[in-house]
Biotite code that builds the C-alpha atoms (Angstrom):
import biotite.structure as struc

atoms = struc.array([
    struc.Atom([0.020, 0.007, -0.015], chain_id="A", res_id=1, res_name="MET", atom_name="CA", element="C"),
    struc.Atom([1.301, 3.414, -0.952], chain_id="A", res_id=2, res_name="ILE", atom_name="CA", element="C"),
    struc.Atom([0.140, 6.159, 1.372], chain_id="A", res_id=3, res_name="LEU", atom_name="CA", element="C"),
    struc.Atom([-0.482, 9.669, -0.074], chain_id="A", res_id=4, res_name="PRO", atom_name="CA", element="C"),
    struc.Atom([1.890, 12.345, 1.367], chain_id="A", res_id=5, res_name="LYS", atom_name="CA", element="C"),
    struc.Atom([0.216, 14.730, 3.802], chain_id="A", res_id=6, res_name="LEU", atom_name="CA", element="C"),
    struc.Atom([1.251, 17.748, 1.700], chain_id="A", res_id=7, res_name="ASP", atom_name="CA", element="C"),
    struc.Atom([-0.336, 16.283, -1.475], chain_id="A", res_id=8, res_name="GLU", atom_name="CA", element="C"),
    struc.Atom([-3.843, 15.758, 0.106], chain_id="A", res_id=9, res_name="ILE", atom_name="CA", element="C"),
    struc.Atom([-4.849, 19.412, -0.383], chain_id="A", res_id=10, res_name="ASP", atom_name="CA", element="C"),
    struc.Atom([-4.403, 19.178, -4.137], chain_id="A", res_id=11, res_name="ALA", atom_name="CA", element="C"),
    struc.Atom([-6.516, 16.119, -4.608], chain_id="A", res_id=12, res_name="LEU", atom_name="CA", element="C"),
    struc.Atom([-10.019, 16.401, -6.242], chain_id="A", res_id=13, res_name="ASP", atom_name="CA", element="C"),
    struc.Atom([-13.011, 14.317, -5.091], chain_id="A", res_id=14, res_name="ARG", atom_name="CA", element="C"),
    struc.Atom([-12.136, 11.340, -7.447], chain_id="A", res_id=15, res_name="CYS", atom_name="CA", element="C"),
    struc.Atom([-8.571, 11.214, -6.286], chain_id="A", res_id=16, res_name="ALA", atom_name="CA", element="C"),
    struc.Atom([-9.607, 11.632, -2.578], chain_id="A", res_id=17, res_name="LEU", atom_name="CA", element="C"),
    struc.Atom([-11.879, 8.516, -2.986], chain_id="A", res_id=18, res_name="ARG", atom_name="CA", element="C"),
    struc.Atom([-8.955, 6.523, -4.511], chain_id="A", res_id=19, res_name="VAL", atom_name="CA", element="C"),
    struc.Atom([-6.694, 7.654, -1.654], chain_id="A", res_id=20, res_name="ALA", atom_name="CA", element="C"),
    struc.Atom([-9.478, 6.850, 0.812], chain_id="A", res_id=21, res_name="TRP", atom_name="CA", element="C"),
    struc.Atom([-9.697, 3.201, -0.431], chain_id="A", res_id=22, res_name="ARG", atom_name="CA", element="C"),
    struc.Atom([-5.923, 2.872, 0.122], chain_id="A", res_id=23, res_name="GLU", atom_name="CA", element="C"),
    struc.Atom([-5.896, 4.357, 3.650], chain_id="A", res_id=24, res_name="VAL", atom_name="CA", element="C"),
    struc.Atom([-9.220, 3.822, 5.444], chain_id="A", res_id=25, res_name="VAL", atom_name="CA", element="C"),
    struc.Atom([-10.623, 0.298, 5.834], chain_id="A", res_id=26, res_name="PRO", atom_name="CA", element="C"),
    struc.Atom([-14.134, 1.287, 4.864], chain_id="A", res_id=27, res_name="ARG", atom_name="CA", element="C"),
    struc.Atom([-15.811, 3.240, 2.078], chain_id="A", res_id=28, res_name="SER", atom_name="CA", element="C"),
    struc.Atom([-16.099, 6.972, 2.243], chain_id="A", res_id=29, res_name="ALA", atom_name="CA", element="C"),
    struc.Atom([-19.642, 8.138, 3.044], chain_id="A", res_id=30, res_name="PRO", atom_name="CA", element="C"),
    struc.Atom([-21.062, 9.330, -0.342], chain_id="A", res_id=31, res_name="PRO", atom_name="CA", element="C"),
    struc.Atom([-21.898, 12.869, 0.800], chain_id="A", res_id=32, res_name="ARG", atom_name="CA", element="C"),
    struc.Atom([-18.857, 13.664, 2.883], chain_id="A", res_id=33, res_name="MET", atom_name="CA", element="C"),
    struc.Atom([-17.245, 16.987, 2.059], chain_id="A", res_id=34, res_name="SER", atom_name="CA", element="C"),
    struc.Atom([-13.875, 17.115, 0.551], chain_id="A", res_id=35, res_name="GLN", atom_name="CA", element="C"),
    struc.Atom([-12.628, 19.193, 3.464], chain_id="A", res_id=36, res_name="VAL", atom_name="CA", element="C"),
    struc.Atom([-13.642, 16.538, 5.909], chain_id="A", res_id=37, res_name="PHE", atom_name="CA", element="C"),
    struc.Atom([-12.414, 13.684, 3.716], chain_id="A", res_id=38, res_name="MET", atom_name="CA", element="C"),
    struc.Atom([-8.891, 15.457, 3.775], chain_id="A", res_id=39, res_name="ARG", atom_name="CA", element="C"),
    struc.Atom([-8.985, 15.659, 7.527], chain_id="A", res_id=40, res_name="ARG", atom_name="CA", element="C"),
    struc.Atom([-9.871, 12.048, 7.936], chain_id="A", res_id=41, res_name="VAL", atom_name="CA", element="C"),
    struc.Atom([-7.299, 10.920, 5.476], chain_id="A", res_id=42, res_name="LEU", atom_name="CA", element="C"),
    struc.Atom([-4.568, 13.071, 7.097], chain_id="A", res_id=43, res_name="ALA", atom_name="CA", element="C"),
    struc.Atom([-5.439, 11.623, 10.560], chain_id="A", res_id=44, res_name="PHE", atom_name="CA", element="C"),
    struc.Atom([-5.373, 8.021, 9.326], chain_id="A", res_id=45, res_name="ASP", atom_name="CA", element="C"),
    struc.Atom([-2.144, 8.476, 7.487], chain_id="A", res_id=46, res_name="ILE", atom_name="CA", element="C"),
    struc.Atom([-0.472, 9.902, 10.581], chain_id="A", res_id=47, res_name="GLN", atom_name="CA", element="C"),
    struc.Atom([-1.964, 7.167, 12.713], chain_id="A", res_id=48, res_name="ALA", atom_name="CA", element="C"),
    struc.Atom([-0.516, 4.469, 10.409], chain_id="A", res_id=49, res_name="GLN", atom_name="CA", element="C"),
    struc.Atom([2.861, 6.156, 10.335], chain_id="A", res_id=50, res_name="LEU", atom_name="CA", element="C"),
    struc.Atom([3.117, 7.123, 13.999], chain_id="A", res_id=51, res_name="TYR", atom_name="CA", element="C"),
    struc.Atom([0.930, 4.601, 15.901], chain_id="A", res_id=52, res_name="GLY", atom_name="CA", element="C"),
    struc.Atom([-2.405, 6.318, 16.284], chain_id="A", res_id=53, res_name="GLY", atom_name="CA", element="C"),
    struc.Atom([-3.939, 7.562, 19.551], chain_id="A", res_id=54, res_name="LEU", atom_name="CA", element="C"),
    struc.Atom([-2.294, 6.922, 22.988], chain_id="A", res_id=55, res_name="PRO", atom_name="CA", element="C"),
    struc.Atom([-3.549, 3.741, 24.675], chain_id="A", res_id=56, res_name="LYS", atom_name="CA", element="C"),
    struc.Atom([-4.706, 5.695, 27.831], chain_id="A", res_id=57, res_name="ASN", atom_name="CA", element="C"),
    struc.Atom([-6.814, 8.018, 25.700], chain_id="A", res_id=58, res_name="PHE", atom_name="CA", element="C"),
    struc.Atom([-8.427, 4.953, 23.998], chain_id="A", res_id=59, res_name="LEU", atom_name="CA", element="C"),
    struc.Atom([-9.041, 3.336, 27.304], chain_id="A", res_id=60, res_name="ARG", atom_name="CA", element="C"),
    struc.Atom([-10.714, 6.524, 28.640], chain_id="A", res_id=61, res_name="ASP", atom_name="CA", element="C"),
    struc.Atom([-12.738, 6.845, 25.431], chain_id="A", res_id=62, res_name="LEU", atom_name="CA", element="C"),
    struc.Atom([-13.877, 3.161, 25.797], chain_id="A", res_id=63, res_name="ASP", atom_name="CA", element="C"),
    struc.Atom([-14.893, 3.853, 29.440], chain_id="A", res_id=64, res_name="LYS", atom_name="CA", element="C"),
    struc.Atom([-16.921, 6.927, 28.400], chain_id="A", res_id=65, res_name="ALA", atom_name="CA", element="C"),
    struc.Atom([-18.615, 4.925, 25.668], chain_id="A", res_id=66, res_name="ALA", atom_name="CA", element="C"),
    struc.Atom([-19.672, 2.374, 28.218], chain_id="A", res_id=67, res_name="ASN", atom_name="CA", element="C"),
    struc.Atom([-21.077, 4.968, 30.663], chain_id="A", res_id=68, res_name="GLY", atom_name="CA", element="C"),
    struc.Atom([-18.104, 5.088, 33.023], chain_id="A", res_id=69, res_name="LYS", atom_name="CA", element="C"),
    struc.Atom([-16.587, 8.417, 34.036], chain_id="A", res_id=70, res_name="THR", atom_name="CA", element="C"),
    struc.Atom([-12.900, 9.243, 33.983], chain_id="A", res_id=71, res_name="ALA", atom_name="CA", element="C"),
    struc.Atom([-11.308, 10.840, 37.003], chain_id="A", res_id=72, res_name="SER", atom_name="CA", element="C"),
    struc.Atom([-12.615, 14.357, 37.675], chain_id="A", res_id=73, res_name="SER", atom_name="CA", element="C"),
    struc.Atom([-9.363, 15.542, 39.176], chain_id="A", res_id=74, res_name="LYS", atom_name="CA", element="C"),
    struc.Atom([-7.031, 17.562, 36.873], chain_id="A", res_id=75, res_name="SER", atom_name="CA", element="C"),
    struc.Atom([-3.754, 15.872, 36.238], chain_id="A", res_id=76, res_name="PRO", atom_name="CA", element="C"),
    struc.Atom([-0.933, 16.671, 38.636], chain_id="A", res_id=77, res_name="GLY", atom_name="CA", element="C"),
    struc.Atom([-3.208, 18.322, 41.311], chain_id="A", res_id=78, res_name="LEU", atom_name="CA", element="C"),
    struc.Atom([-2.812, 16.992, 44.747], chain_id="A", res_id=79, res_name="LYS", atom_name="CA", element="C"),
    struc.Atom([-4.788, 17.963, 47.835], chain_id="A", res_id=80, res_name="PRO", atom_name="CA", element="C"),
    struc.Atom([-3.228, 20.997, 49.468], chain_id="A", res_id=81, res_name="GLY", atom_name="CA", element="C"),
    struc.Atom([-2.469, 22.639, 46.056], chain_id="A", res_id=82, res_name="SER", atom_name="CA", element="C"),
    struc.Atom([-3.560, 26.209, 45.477], chain_id="A", res_id=83, res_name="ARG", atom_name="CA", element="C"),
    struc.Atom([-4.577, 27.673, 42.191], chain_id="A", res_id=84, res_name="LEU", atom_name="CA", element="C"),
    struc.Atom([-4.389, 31.461, 41.563], chain_id="A", res_id=85, res_name="LEU", atom_name="CA", element="C"),
    struc.Atom([-5.984, 33.256, 38.623], chain_id="A", res_id=86, res_name="ARG", atom_name="CA", element="C"),
    struc.Atom([-6.326, 36.956, 37.951], chain_id="A", res_id=87, res_name="GLU", atom_name="CA", element="C"),
    struc.Atom([-9.428, 37.883, 36.002], chain_id="A", res_id=88, res_name="TRP", atom_name="CA", element="C"),
    struc.Atom([-10.576, 41.399, 35.277], chain_id="A", res_id=89, res_name="ASN", atom_name="CA", element="C"),
    struc.Atom([-8.279, 42.765, 38.036], chain_id="A", res_id=90, res_name="GLY", atom_name="CA", element="C"),
    struc.Atom([-9.477, 40.347, 40.641], chain_id="A", res_id=91, res_name="VAL", atom_name="CA", element="C"),
    struc.Atom([-7.298, 37.417, 41.888], chain_id="A", res_id=92, res_name="THR", atom_name="CA", element="C"),
    struc.Atom([-9.219, 34.226, 42.585], chain_id="A", res_id=93, res_name="TYR", atom_name="CA", element="C"),
    struc.Atom([-7.942, 31.563, 44.809], chain_id="A", res_id=94, res_name="VAL", atom_name="CA", element="C"),
    struc.Atom([-8.982, 27.840, 44.509], chain_id="A", res_id=95, res_name="VAL", atom_name="CA", element="C"),
    struc.Atom([-7.741, 25.260, 46.935], chain_id="A", res_id=96, res_name="ASP", atom_name="CA", element="C"),
    struc.Atom([-7.514, 21.494, 45.997], chain_id="A", res_id=97, res_name="VAL", atom_name="CA", element="C"),
    struc.Atom([-8.920, 19.043, 48.593], chain_id="A", res_id=98, res_name="THR", atom_name="CA", element="C"),
    struc.Atom([-9.760, 15.416, 48.663], chain_id="A", res_id=99, res_name="GLU", atom_name="CA", element="C"),
    struc.Atom([-13.349, 16.253, 48.044], chain_id="A", res_id=100, res_name="GLU", atom_name="CA", element="C"),
    struc.Atom([-12.726, 18.636, 45.072], chain_id="A", res_id=101, res_name="GLY", atom_name="CA", element="C"),
    struc.Atom([-11.960, 22.247, 44.676], chain_id="A", res_id=102, res_name="PHE", atom_name="CA", element="C"),
    struc.Atom([-12.739, 24.927, 47.258], chain_id="A", res_id=103, res_name="VAL", atom_name="CA", element="C"),
    struc.Atom([-13.631, 28.468, 46.165], chain_id="A", res_id=104, res_name="TRP", atom_name="CA", element="C"),
    struc.Atom([-15.443, 31.069, 48.211], chain_id="A", res_id=105, res_name="ASN", atom_name="CA", element="C"),
    struc.Atom([-15.931, 28.545, 51.074], chain_id="A", res_id=106, res_name="ALA", atom_name="CA", element="C"),
    struc.Atom([-17.831, 26.125, 48.821], chain_id="A", res_id=107, res_name="ARG", atom_name="CA", element="C"),
    struc.Atom([-16.566, 22.823, 47.481], chain_id="A", res_id=108, res_name="THR", atom_name="CA", element="C"),
    struc.Atom([-17.006, 22.074, 43.799], chain_id="A", res_id=109, res_name="TYR", atom_name="CA", element="C"),
    struc.Atom([-16.281, 18.831, 41.926], chain_id="A", res_id=110, res_name="ARG", atom_name="CA", element="C"),
    struc.Atom([-15.280, 20.719, 38.774], chain_id="A", res_id=111, res_name="SER", atom_name="CA", element="C"),
    struc.Atom([-12.807, 23.516, 37.896], chain_id="A", res_id=112, res_name="LEU", atom_name="CA", element="C"),
    struc.Atom([-14.895, 24.292, 34.862], chain_id="A", res_id=113, res_name="SER", atom_name="CA", element="C"),
    struc.Atom([-17.858, 25.112, 37.116], chain_id="A", res_id=114, res_name="LYS", atom_name="CA", element="C"),
    struc.Atom([-15.667, 27.535, 39.102], chain_id="A", res_id=115, res_name="ILE", atom_name="CA", element="C"),
    struc.Atom([-14.338, 29.159, 35.856], chain_id="A", res_id=116, res_name="ALA", atom_name="CA", element="C"),
    struc.Atom([-17.887, 29.557, 34.610], chain_id="A", res_id=117, res_name="HIS", atom_name="CA", element="C"),
    struc.Atom([-19.000, 31.240, 37.844], chain_id="A", res_id=118, res_name="MET", atom_name="CA", element="C"),
    struc.Atom([-16.090, 33.610, 37.621], chain_id="A", res_id=119, res_name="ILE", atom_name="CA", element="C"),
    struc.Atom([-16.304, 34.578, 33.968], chain_id="A", res_id=120, res_name="THR", atom_name="CA", element="C"),
    struc.Atom([-19.978, 34.055, 33.217], chain_id="A", res_id=121, res_name="GLY", atom_name="CA", element="C"),
    struc.Atom([-19.068, 31.915, 30.157], chain_id="A", res_id=122, res_name="THR", atom_name="CA", element="C"),
    struc.Atom([-18.159, 28.302, 29.576], chain_id="A", res_id=123, res_name="HIS", atom_name="CA", element="C"),
    struc.Atom([-14.431, 27.635, 29.955], chain_id="A", res_id=124, res_name="TRP", atom_name="CA", element="C"),
    struc.Atom([-12.362, 24.548, 30.401], chain_id="A", res_id=125, res_name="SER", atom_name="CA", element="C"),
    struc.Atom([-11.444, 24.814, 34.096], chain_id="A", res_id=126, res_name="GLY", atom_name="CA", element="C"),
    struc.Atom([-7.879, 23.383, 33.703], chain_id="A", res_id=127, res_name="PRO", atom_name="CA", element="C"),
    struc.Atom([-7.356, 25.705, 30.785], chain_id="A", res_id=128, res_name="ARG", atom_name="CA", element="C"),
    struc.Atom([-8.765, 28.820, 32.608], chain_id="A", res_id=129, res_name="PHE", atom_name="CA", element="C"),
    struc.Atom([-6.433, 28.074, 35.604], chain_id="A", res_id=130, res_name="PHE", atom_name="CA", element="C"),
    struc.Atom([-3.340, 27.467, 33.360], chain_id="A", res_id=131, res_name="GLY", atom_name="CA", element="C"),
    struc.Atom([-3.149, 23.653, 33.749], chain_id="A", res_id=132, res_name="LEU", atom_name="CA", element="C"),
    struc.Atom([-3.419, 22.711, 30.142], chain_id="A", res_id=133, res_name="SER", atom_name="CA", element="C"),
    struc.Atom([-2.161, 23.531, 26.613], chain_id="A", res_id=134, res_name="LYS", atom_name="CA", element="C"),
    struc.Atom([-3.472, 26.720, 25.292], chain_id="A", res_id=135, res_name="GLY", atom_name="CA", element="C"),
    struc.Atom([-3.854, 28.119, 28.777], chain_id="A", res_id=136, res_name="SER", atom_name="CA", element="C"),
    struc.Atom([-4.328, 31.834, 29.290], chain_id="A", res_id=137, res_name="PRO", atom_name="CA", element="C"),
    struc.Atom([-1.087, 33.671, 30.015], chain_id="A", res_id=138, res_name="LYS", atom_name="CA", element="C"),
])
């Protein structure tokens, strides 16, 4: 099997995309799938074949979620006794990590995202809002 090169995918028309699809993906392309989405799926599958696909722990968590089980609600690397600080609109917010969850304003929450939503009034990823993940605010 000859895999198309990633930088060549953008130049393929619909017919060429379907030919590449048959080489890369083990099922037929949906008949009405947009060319943009076909390119994304092809690029992902080519990279997965070249570099090994998704991490095993991600696949395990995905399988658990599909079966109705929940993953751990704690953010990675946070231990009870940790303290998170975030300045927002000139106000510094302090969140303490406990065994039960996250304490802010003398209330315990199970989710950092809930606290971030209460602070900002909009939906945020809690770990991202508090600077714990990629793409975190500076």
